[in-house]
N, C-alpha and C positions, 0 to 999 in steps of 0.2 A: 519303594521310594517315598520319602516323607515330603509333602509339599506344605509350604507355609502360606496361610492366608494373610494377605496384607491389605490394609486399608490405607489409601493415600487420600488425605483430606484435600479437596480442591482449593481451599483458601491457602493452605500451606504450600501446595503446588505452585500457585500464582506467586507467592512470596519467594519461593526458591528460584523459579525460572526468571523472576524479575531481577535477579542479581546478574543476569546476563545482559550487559549493556547493548542496546541496539540503536541503529540509526533510525530516523523517522522519514517517511515519504508519504506523499499523497498519490494514490492511483486514481486515474480519471478514465472515463469512457463516455461514449455518446450513443444513447439508444433512442431512436426516433429523433425528435427535435430537442431532447433534453440532455443536458450535461449531468453526469453523475460523478461523485468524487468521494473518496474514503481515505482516512488516515490509516497507514499500516506501519508496523514495525516488523512484520513477518515477510521480509523481502530477502531473496537470496539469489546469487548467481548460481547457475546450475551447470552450464556447459560452454566450452569455447568452440566446439564443432559439433552441431551448429551452435550459434550464440543463443543460449536459453537463460531465462530468468523466471523466478516463481514468486508468487505472493499467496497469502491465504485470505479467503473471504468467508465471513460467517454466513451460513446458509440462510438464516432468517433476515439478514440485512437486504434492503431493496437493491443495494449496489450489486449483490451477488447475481440476481437474475438479469440485471442490466448488462453486466460485463459478459455474462455467458451468452446472452442474446447478441450483443454487438460483435463479439469475437476480436475486438481490437481494444487496446488500452495503452495509457501512458503512465509513466512513473516520473515524479518530480521529487528528487532527494532534497530535503529541506536544510537550510542553514538555520542557525539559532535565531536569526532575525524574523523567522516565519513561524515561531511558536504559536502565535495567534491563529494562523491558518490551520496548523495541526489540531489545535483544540476545537476549532470550528467544524472541521470535517470529521472529527471523531464523535460529534454530537448526533445522536439519532433523531430522526423525525423533522429535521430542518426543512424548510421549503426548498424545492429544487430550482424553481425559476429564479434566475439571477444570482445564484449562490456563488458564482465565480467572480462577480463584478468587483469585489473588494481587493482582488489581487491581480496584478498585471499578468497576462498570459498570452500565448500564441497558440495557433492551431498547427498540429503536426500534419504530415501528409495524409494520415488516416482520418483527420478531423478531430482527434482528441485534444483536449487542452493540456498545455505544458506551461508551468509557471516560469516566468522570466527571471524571478528571483532565486530559482533553484540552483543548487550546487551542481547537479547533474540531472539529465533527462534521458529517458528511454521511451521509444515507441515499440509496441509489441503486437503481434498477432497470436491469438491463442492456438496452441498446438495440442494441449491435453488438459483435462480437468480430472483430478483424482479425489476420491472420498478421503476426508480427513476428520472423521467424527462429526462435530457440529460445524466444521468448516469444510470448504472445498479448497484444494490445492490447485491453483491456476498456473499453468506453465505456458510461457509464450516465447516465440522466437523474436529476437530483437531485429527491428527493421530500421531503426533510427537512433542516433545518439547525440547528446549535446552536453556542453558545460557552460551554461549561460551566465553564471555568476560565481564569485569567489566569496569566501567567508568561513566562519567556524561552523562545524557540523552540529546539528541538533541531535541530541541523544536522549534516550529514555532508559532510566535505570532506577530500580527499586521504587517504581510508581511515581517518579518525578522526572521532569525535563531537566537536562543538563546540557552544557555545550563542551565542545572539544577545542 
């Protein structure tokens, strides 16, 4: 049997998968006395029984260890009016103290921050963490839901923010 060796360029790969439009969310957790937050577009509903959702966290990001340690996390699905928050929480190395102060938020029952301007919110408890190369796939059971705000969804497509 003849096998073909193929080389897929990571830059081309990013360009190709970037053509898949995604919603944008901020995942939050609380480890110790510090809030941690990270912009994600790798968010997916997994199961209705039980209610499961997943997101992917880069293993070298400080958010990764914080969310694994905490075991609880929140998701705030962003409207297009919160593009500034998405950009802020996508930036590496920002100070953690007071990072949520610019955006109104409430605490869920688990203590995680949920943005009041979000189109939808979920609170989750981690049920599994799977290896995903340079990321971990974090699966959580949904323990709380909300739809705090209305508006147009913030999308990410071909390396740019767009709205729906």
